C-alpha positions as CSV (number, residue, x, y, z in Angstrom):
1,M,3.3,-10.4,-15.0
2,S,4.8,-6.8,-14.7
3,T,6.6,-5.7,-11.7
4,I,7.0,-2.1,-10.1
5,S,9.3,-0.5,-7.6
6,V,7.7,0.4,-4.4
7,R,9.2,2.9,-1.9
8,W,7.8,2.0,1.5
9,P,7.2,4.6,4.6
10,N,10.5,2.9,6.2
11,G,12.4,3.9,3.2
12,R,12.8,0.5,2.0
13,I,12.4,0.0,-1.7
14,T,11.2,-3.4,-3.1
15,T,10.1,-4.9,-6.4
16,E,6.6,-6.1,-6.5
17,T,4.3,-7.6,-8.8
18,V,1.5,-5.6,-10.1
19,G,-1.8,-7.1,-8.7
20,S,-0.4,-8.3,-5.5
21,D,-2.1,-7.8,-2.1
22,W,-0.9,-4.6,-0.3
23,L,-1.1,-6.0,3.1
24,L,0.9,-9.2,2.3
25,R,3.6,-7.3,0.4
26,A,3.9,-4.6,3.1
27,S,4.3,-7.4,5.8
28,K,7.0,-8.8,3.9
29,A,8.7,-5.4,3.5
30,G,8.6,-4.8,7.2
31,I,5.7,-2.5,7.3
32,A,2.6,-3.1,9.5
33,I,-0.5,-1.5,8.0
34,P,-3.3,-1.3,10.8
35,T,-6.4,-3.3,10.0
36,G,-10.0,-3.3,11.3
37,C,-12.8,-4.7,9.4
38,L,-10.8,-6.3,6.4
39,G,-13.7,-5.4,4.2
40,G,-12.8,-1.7,3.2
41,S,-15.6,-0.1,5.4
42,C,-13.6,1.2,8.5
43,G,-10.7,3.0,6.8
44,A,-8.1,1.8,9.4
45,C,-5.8,0.5,6.4
46,E,-5.9,3.7,4.4
47,I,-2.5,4.2,2.8
48,E,-1.4,6.9,0.3
49,V,0.1,5.5,-3.0
50,N,1.7,8.4,-5.2
51,G,-0.7,10.7,-3.3
52,K,-3.8,8.8,-3.7
53,V,-5.6,7.3,-0.8
54,V,-6.5,3.6,-1.0
55,R,-7.6,1.1,1.4
56,A,-5.0,-1.5,1.5
57,C,-7.3,-4.3,2.7
58,I,-9.3,-4.4,-0.7
59,S,-6.9,-3.0,-3.0
60,T,-3.9,-4.4,-5.0
61,I,-0.7,-2.9,-6.1
62,P,-1.5,-1.0,-9.3
63,G,0.8,-0.3,-12.3
64,S,2.2,2.9,-13.0
65,K,3.6,4.6,-16.2
66,S,6.7,5.6,-14.3
67,G,7.3,2.0,-12.8
68,Q,7.5,3.4,-9.4
69,L,5.1,3.8,-6.4
70,S,5.5,5.7,-3.2
71,V,3.5,4.7,-0.3
72,E,2.8,6.8,3.0
73,F,0.7,6.2,5.8
74,S,-2.7,8.2,5.4
75,T,-3.3,10.7,8.1
76,D,-6.8,10.5,9.4
77,P,-7.8,12.7,12.2
78,H,-10.3,10.2,13.3
79,W,-7.7,7.6,14.1
């Protein structure tokens, strides 16, 4: 399995396995991603990964040609 470097919103950098669950890996990195439905429909768990918005509850850590991902909390005016 391939690994990738992830920079979390708290500045921590971890090495993660591509295909891992975002919520589990974020929790282990000390990041609490808010959740709602856990099915992808409410949008409470949206994060930005290299500028692309993903729903963490139904997404996994993707690969990247650069070998690095940057995670930020998504800003949603409705939350």
